[in-house]
Phi, psi and omega in degrees: 000149181237147177234138178262187182289337177273001178084010180277146176234156177203161187268139173274126184299144182255134182163195182294149179296155182297148179294142180298153178285145176297155175294155180292152181293154176305131182294139177279136180280123182268129177281146177290147179304137180289154179289133182255140173287164176296131180295159174304157181299144180291139175220166178270000182286161175292147181279133175264172181295318180297322178296315179305316180293320183294323179303323182268002179068033187253107185286324181276151185267001184234044176286145179299158187302313188291336175289316180293319180294324173298323179291318181299311180299324179290318181295317179299319176294322182291321186251024174298138184298331176294342177266001180228065187294336181280341182214066182289333179299311184288324175297318178296319181295321177295320179291317181295323183292325176293321178293322177296318179292320179294318180301315183299313183296326183289326181285322190259344183265148180252095181265000000 
């Protein structure tokens, strides 16, 4: 019999021991986030598709989706407002711009 902290008791099943767990899958090698260039200057104009590519620092217009997504996530991590407590307004604008660029590329690119 086994007892837990609440005083409940239960019987432990008797029988063959449980089968051993399979080994964990091989760890995937995570690549470090790519160095991102400084994004183009902030403007109040709408983002174009060319601007979206430039924001993520991708020169070719036909990069695979996973490359663009990695760049987006790296950009979002770099410009997250929590990482810029002294200038959260600018960081928030950069992050909003990255979100808009990612949404625009998802809409216009055929991946």
